[in-house]
MARVO-588802 format. One record per residue (C-alpha): x, y, z; chain; residue number from 1. Coordinates in pm, 1 decimal, always signed. Last residue first. Example, Ala and Ser with C-alpha at 12.3 -4.5 7.8 and 13.67 -1.06 7.14 Angstrom:
<sites>
- +1367.0_-106.0_+714.0_A_2
- +1230.0_-450.0_+780.0_A_1
</sites>
This chain:
<sites>
- +253.6_+246.1_+1837.2_A_112
- +428.6_+301.7_+1500.2_A_111
- +260.6_+3.5_+1334.5_A_110
- -82.8_+122.6_+1446.7_A_109
- -38.8_+470.9_+1296.9_A_108
- +77.6_+319.9_+967.8_A_107
- -228.9_+94.2_+960.5_A_106
- -461.6_+390.3_+1011.2_A_105
- -290.3_+598.7_+744.4_A_104
- -285.6_+302.3_+504.3_A_103
- -657.8_+244.0_+564.9_A_102
- -730.8_+611.8_+495.8_A_101
- -527.7_+584.5_+174.8_A_100
- -741.1_+286.0_+75.6_A_99
- -1058.6_+483.4_+144.6_A_98
- -916.3_+767.4_-66.1_A_97
- -861.5_+516.1_-349.9_A_96
- -1234.8_+442.5_-342.5_A_95
- -1305.7_+815.8_-358.2_A_94
- -1059.3_+852.6_-647.2_A_93
- -1227.2_+571.1_-838.6_A_92
- -1568.5_+729.2_-784.4_A_91
- -1441.0_+1063.4_-914.7_A_90
- -1275.2_+892.7_-1212.7_A_89
- -1602.8_+724.6_-1305.9_A_88
- -1792.4_+1051.2_-1259.9_A_87
- -1567.7_+1215.7_-1518.8_A_86
- -1807.8_+1505.4_-1578.0_A_85
- -2049.1_+1723.1_-1383.2_A_84
- -1786.5_+1978.9_-1282.1_A_83
- -1894.7_+1955.7_-919.0_A_82
- -1836.5_+1580.2_-931.1_A_81
- -1487.8_+1630.2_-1074.1_A_80
- -1398.2_+1890.5_-812.9_A_79
- -1533.5_+1671.4_-532.1_A_78
- -1330.7_+1375.9_-660.8_A_77
- -1012.4_+1584.9_-673.1_A_76
- -1071.0_+1712.9_-319.6_A_75
- -1134.8_+1359.1_-193.8_A_74
- -812.8_+1241.1_-358.1_A_73
- -617.1_+1526.8_-198.9_A_72
- -758.8_+1451.6_+143.3_A_71
- -658.8_+1086.0_+117.4_A_70
- -315.9_+1179.8_-19.5_A_69
- -252.5_+1409.6_+277.5_A_68
- -377.7_+1148.1_+525.6_A_67
- -149.6_+886.8_+364.2_A_66
- +143.7_+1125.6_+385.2_A_65
- +129.0_+1164.0_+762.5_A_64
- +157.2_+800.3_+876.9_A_63
- +325.0_+714.6_+547.9_A_62
- +630.8_+927.9_+629.2_A_61
- +899.3_+868.3_+363.3_A_60
- +702.9_+694.9_+87.5_A_59
- +379.8_+876.9_+168.6_A_58
- +564.4_+1210.4_+176.7_A_57
- +718.4_+1135.1_-161.4_A_56
- +369.6_+1082.0_-302.2_A_55
- +240.7_+1405.7_-148.8_A_54
- +537.3_+1600.5_-288.4_A_53
- +478.6_+1456.1_-634.8_A_52
- +108.5_+1539.6_-610.2_A_51
- +180.2_+1898.2_-503.5_A_50
- +416.2_+1944.8_-799.2_A_49
- +156.4_+1807.3_-1037.6_A_48
- -113.9_+2037.1_-898.4_A_47
- +118.4_+2331.4_-962.2_A_46
- +162.9_+2210.3_-1319.7_A_45
- -215.8_+2174.1_-1346.0_A_44
- -260.1_+2536.0_-1237.8_A_43
- -7.0_+2652.7_-1496.3_A_42
- -199.6_+2474.0_-1771.3_A_41
- -534.2_+2604.1_-1649.3_A_40
- -394.0_+2957.0_-1668.7_A_39
- -334.5_+3151.7_-1348.5_A_38
- -555.4_+3353.3_-1109.2_A_37
- -814.9_+3075.8_-1128.9_A_36
- -1184.0_+3166.4_-1150.1_A_35
- -1213.9_+3081.9_-1520.4_A_34
- -1069.0_+2733.3_-1462.0_A_33
- -1326.5_+2670.3_-1189.8_A_32
- -1617.2_+2740.5_-1422.2_A_31
- -1455.4_+2535.1_-1697.7_A_30
- -1426.0_+2227.7_-1475.1_A_29
- -1069.0_+2091.7_-1475.5_A_28
- -1066.8_+1740.6_-1619.2_A_27
- -973.1_+1870.6_-1965.1_A_26
- -658.2_+2024.5_-1814.5_A_25
- -532.0_+1675.7_-1731.6_A_24
- -514.9_+1564.0_-2095.2_A_23
- -440.9_+1200.1_-2032.2_A_22
- -159.9_+949.8_-1969.9_A_21
- +106.9_+1127.5_-2175.7_A_20
- +10.1_+1474.2_-2057.4_A_19
- +380.9_+1567.2_-2024.9_A_18
- +412.8_+1803.2_-1726.2_A_17
- +96.0_+1682.2_-1549.7_A_16
- +244.8_+1335.7_-1603.3_A_15
- +492.5_+1405.8_-1324.4_A_14
- +207.9_+1446.6_-1079.3_A_13
- +30.0_+1132.2_-1197.3_A_12
- +353.0_+931.4_-1162.4_A_11
- +427.8_+1076.9_-818.7_A_10
- +67.5_+1032.8_-704.6_A_9
- +80.0_+665.2_-813.0_A_8
- +421.6_+601.0_-655.9_A_7
- +347.7_+681.5_-292.7_A_6
- -3.8_+544.4_-258.2_A_5
- +98.6_+226.0_-437.9_A_4
- +435.0_+192.7_-264.0_A_3
- +284.5_+234.6_+81.8_A_2
- +0.0_+0.0_+0.0_A_1
</sites>
């Protein structure tokens, strides 16, 4: 679980710079994109950096990083649901958030 919740955010974050896996900007609701102080592209690059940091945090400090990734996944799902598109990805991210919650709980137990 530690590797999964560490490496997946890192890969997704790095892909924000290449768009090899998908066009990440397309997942950003238009209404939200218009409210941003930067372009959608710049916003997604910032998102990518945050995801890489979150993934590294899971690898180094899973007890903390798993909570960060869980919150991040919930935020992504909420954004997708609010945008009215990509419901399948939103559901997947919510399910992954449950797994991140489990990792956080397990990591806390291992350290006690």
